[in-house]
MARLUMTOR-43568 format. One record per residue: residue in three letters; x, y, z of N, C-alpha, C in turn. Coordinates in steps of 0.02 Angstrom, whole numbers, plus 50000, padded with zeros to 5 digits. Atoms other than C-alpha are relative to their C-alpha. Layout:
ALAXYZXYZXYZ;...
This chain:
MET500555004950005503374953249717499754998250070;ILE500285002049936502194949449860500104992550009;GLU499905007049985502604932949943499404997450039;PHE500545003349965501234921049998500264993350024;ASP499665005849972501834907450116499604993749998;GLY500405006050007500404895450084499674997850065;GLN500305001949937499894894750268499265002050001;VAL500714998549993498044894050308499925005450052;THR500134994649953497454910050391499255001150005;HIS500714998549993495804917350447499755004449943;HIS500214995850055495804928350292499674995949945;PRO500235003250062494764923850139500594999149953;VAL499455000850048495874916950002500005005749949;LEU500064994650049495214930549886499415004450019;ALA500554995549984494154945949917500045006349957;GLY500054993650033493574961049820499575004750041;ARG500374995149960493004976749908499895006349960;GLY500174993950035492084990849821500285000449930;LEU499665000250065492714985549649499625004049947;VAL500264995850053492444997949509500414998849936;LYS499665000550064492854995449325499595003649947;ARG500344996250053492425007249182500354998849934;TYR499745000050068492635006248996499775006549968;GLY500224993350020492625024448944499515002750052;ASP500524997549954491035031549018499524994650023;VAL500465005549984490215014449036500264996250061;PRO499795003849941490295006749211499844992649993;ALA500105007250001490544987949207499904997250071;LEU500085001649929490754986349396499905006550038;ALA500184993749968489984999349510500054999650076;GLY499915000649928490604994349683499824993150026;VAL500165007049985490624975449700500414997550058;ASP499675003549946491034966149860499914992549990;ILE500055007350007491434947549850500554996850042;THR499535003749958492294934949964500024992849977;VAL499905007050020493014918049913500474996850050;ARG499585003549951493684905950043500314993749969;ALA499655005950026494854891250018499504994349989;GLY500445005650015493944876949933499315001949977;ASP500664997750024492424887549887499914998549926;VAL500195000050071491524884849723499475005349993;VAL500444994250007490724901449675499835001049927;ALA500234998550068489674904249519499805007349996;ILE500194993150013489514921949452499534999949940;VAL500515000350052487914923749350499715007049990;GLY500334993750015486894937549271499935000849925;PRO500104999050072486304943949102500625002649967;SER499444997250038487504948948964500075007450016;GLY499874993049984488334965449005499935001850073;SER500104998549929488064963649192500655001050038;GLY499354999049968489934963849231500334993550023;LYS499735006549976490264945149257500744999149980;SER499315001150022491834943749151500465005550025;SER499594994649972492454960749209500204998550072;LEU499845001849931492344954749389500544994650002;LEU499505005350002493314938949348500695002949981;HIS499364997250023494654948949256500325004550051;VAL499724995749948494854961449397500254995950059;LEU499795004249944494914948149533500654996349984;SER499425004050018496234938449437500595004149978;GLY499454995750019497304953449395500125000649926;VAL499944999150073497024952249208499905007349982;LEU500134992950009496314969849215500085003750066;PRO499974996249938496694983349343499325002950016;ALA500624996849978495234990049445500085007649995;ASP500004992749999494765008349428499845002750069;GLY500144998149931494235008549610499904993750041;GLY500065005749956494164997149760500654996250006;GLU499395003849984495394983749814499874992649994;VAL500015007350001495754965349783500534997550049;PHE499535002949951496564955049922500084992549986;LEU499855007150003497404938149906500314998150067;ALA499785002149933497594929550075500115006050046;GLY499974994249956497304946450158500495005349978;LYS499504995150023498664955450058499755003449937;PRO500264996450059498194969149933500424998649938;ILE499655001350062498634965249753499805005049945;THR500264995550051497694978949661500525004849974;THR499514994950020499164991049658500634997049970;LEU499415003050031500404978449588500055002349927;GLY499894998450070501174982849421499854994149955;GLU500185005350047500844972749264500474994050006;THR499535005649995502424962349283499854995850061;GLU500165003749939501984957749462499344996449995;ARG500655003450009500174953949415500084993949955;SER499885005650045500794942749275500324994150038;LEU499695005249960501914933149396499494996850048;LEU500515002549955500464931649517499514995449964;ARG500465004250039499314924849382500314993249984;ARG499675006350017500604911549340500114995650061;SER499845003949941500864906249520499404998550044;ALA500555000849952499294908949625499344998349967;PHE500645001050034497934907549493500064995149943;GLY500055004250059497384895049362499395002349960;PHE500524997550044496254898449213499754994649953;VAL500325004250051495014888549107499525004549962;PHE500404995650041494234897948962499514996149957;GLN500525003250040492754894348848500294995649945;SER499725003750057493824888848701500644996450018;GLY499405003549979495244881448804500635004149994;LEU499414995950013496534893048727500644996050007;LEU499395004050002497784878948707500455002449943;VAL499524998150052499354882148605500014994549947;ALA500115005150052499044873148439500634996149984;GLU499385003250020500874869148408500284995250053;LEU499745004049944501134860648577499574993850011;SER500375006049982500634843248632499585001250062;ALA500424999449940499364840248769500435000650062;GLU499594999749940500734837048897500395006650004;GLU499654993650000501684852748845499535005750018;ASN500504994949980500104863248857499874999750074;ALA500155000749929499734856349029500595002150044;ALA499404998349961501524859449086500195007349996;LEU499794993150012501584877649029500125004150063;PRO499874995849941501374885949200500654998250036;LEU499395002149967502804875549270500615001949958;LEU499444998250044503924878349118500145007450004;LEU499914992749996503624897149127500295002050067;ALA499724998649934504084896549312500714997550008;GLY499315002349997505754888649271500104993050025;VAL499935007049978505384870849326500344996149944;PRO499675004050053506534858649233499484996349957;ARG500485002650048505674851949077499774992950019;GLY500205006849983505704833749133499524999750059;ASP500444999849942504914837749301499325002949982;ALA500634996850020503614849149222499574995249960;LEU500385004750041503104836249093499754994150041;GLY500225005549957503034822749226499385001950040;ALA500584997649963501834833149331499405000749955;ALA500554999250047500794836949177499714993249982;ARG500255006750017500674818549130499594997050057;ASP500375002449943500114814549306499295002950001;TRP500654996950001498694827149294499574997649941;LEU500385002650058498194821249120499724993150015;ALA500245006749983498074803449185499425000450049;ARG500544999349952496994809049332499355002249966;LEU500584997450035495844817549207499784995549942;GLY500225004850050495644802049098500305000849932;LEU499694998750065496834807248960500654996149990;GLU499405004150008498184794048981500014997149930;GLY499925002250069498854789348809499915005449949;LEU500114994450047498414806148733500505005750011;GLU499534994749980499904815748803500345003449941;ARG499624997350056500754818148634499555003149946;ARG500454997150051499214823648538499975007650006;ARG500084992750001499034841748486499265001750006;PRO500704998149989497434851548519499544998149942;GLY500425001550058496804848748341499834992649994;GLU500135007250002496854829948372499574997850060;LEU500415001549941495764831048529499285002249990;SER500694997650000493884832348552499955006250043;GLY500094994049959493174847948632500054998550074;GLY499975001949930492944839048798500704998250022;GLN499315001849983494704831948794500435006250005;ALA499614993849998495434849048755499875003950064;GLN500164996449938494514856648903500314996650061;ARG499675003549945495214843149017500755001450000;VAL499304997850002496964847648957500055007050032;ALA500014993349970496514865649004499934999650076;ILE500065000949927495994859549177500674997950029;ALA499345002149977497664850649196500485005950002;ARG499574994150002498564866549145499835004850057;ALA500214995449948497534876649270500214997750070;LEU499875002649933497964865149417500704997350010;VAL499355003449996499704858449379500475003450050;HIS499564996249955500544872249482499685001250069;ARG500364999849936499314870149628499825007250020;PRO500184993049985498534887549623499525000450059;ARG500484998949947497494895149761499295000749973;VAL500664998850030496054899949645500034998249926;VAL500095001450072495484893149476499415004249976;PHE500524996050031494494905249368499784996649936;ALA500285003350059493344897549237499505004849968;ASP500424995250035492554909349109499604996549946;GLU500455003650045491054901049024500334993549975;PRO499615005850022492014884449022499624994849960;THR500395004950038490574874548947499685003049938;GLY500354996550053490054887348817500084996949931;ALA499885003050065490814877848670499864992549999;LEU500115007249994490264860548728499264998350001;ASP500705002249994488654850548714499854998950074;THR500215000349930487654848348874500344994550039;ARG499715005649963488294831148922500755001050010;THR499284999049995490114835048884500155005750049;GLY499904994449954489944851548977499944997950072;GLN500095002349931489294843049134500584995550021;GLU499435004249984490684830149125500625004350013;MET499424995549991491954844249107499975003450068;VAL500074996749935491274853349260500154995150056;THR499855005149949491334837249361500764999050005;SER499285000950000493154834949309500345005950033;LEU499704994049971493574852849356499915000250076;LEU500134999549928492754852349527500354994450039;ASP499665005549966493444835249572500755001350003;ALA499284998650001495194840449519500185005650048;ALA499864994449955495104856849615499984997750073;ARG500065002449931494554847749773500644996450022;ARG499395003649982496144837349766500555004750022;THR499474995249982497204853049783499775005050052;GLY500264995049954496054863249895499895006849970;ALA500094993650034495924876949764499275002150001;ALA500674997350011494414888249762499875000549925;VAL500204999450070493454889149597499505005649993;VAL500464994650016492624904749528499794999149927;ILE500265001550067491514901049377499535005549977;VAL500484995550033490714913949264499614995849950;THR500395004350044489264905649175499305002949987;HIS500714998950016487604908049086499594993750012;ASP500325006549997487224889649112499744998750071;GLN500295001049934486024886949257500194993150029;ALA499805006549976486514868549267500705000250030;VAL499324999149972488324873749296499955003950065;ALA500084996049939487814886949423499744995850058;ALA500295004349948486824873649517500524995550033;ARG499475004149971488454864149547500425003950051;ALA499614995949955489184878749644499714999950070;GLU500224999549930489104880449833499685006850013;ARG500264993349991488694898849815499945003449933;VAL500124996550063487964909449675499995007550014;VAL499994992749996488344928049655499705002749936;GLU500344997350059487144936949537500185007449992;LEU499854993050016487694953049453499465002949956;ARG500444996250044486534965949378500245007249998;ASP499784993050009487104982549307500625001650041;GLY499374998849966488814980549386499984999650074;LEU500075000649928488184977049561499764993050018;VAL500275006349976487834961549664499265000950014;ALA500724999549990485954958749657499824998150071;ALA500225001449932485094959149825499614993550003;
């Protein structure tokens, strides 16, 4: 497993160089370059089928690239095996998805604590850290509720707590407001960005929502698997 010592360096926190991804004969990414620095908020936009989600999945190690290289803090991670990529996703990255993807059988605090529990942190310590994040996100008193007992906005804030509880370097958000109304979606994005700033994590958001993209410091537009000029 590649070790990352957490020290600030001159390297970008995350970079993709010449990234290629194909599904059969269909190219989803055709040579994408992207750089994300610590604390950046980057929105990835573009029409359906442009390669947005493929780029997020390749950068985060969910999918292997068919060409090119991904670097985390200057160290290549593209050639890691699935087990190593899985460990990396649990330690260096956090994720917020459109539907939250919370575990229905677990309480809000257990869902938020999952990355720590999977890393072997004692249950009491993990739940304590999760409760702290839930309180920061305005969910104090809802720690024992299960996802079915939460509103859509509350569930997404639990997902934000889960994404940040282990203090990742990068949080990936894939259409995080897609299942929310406009007001709730904007509140959720505010919660995500404010929470990420507290940890110094970079945020990479894939979105169709121009209002969400406008909140980013930098917008990367994809068309036909390439960064638009």
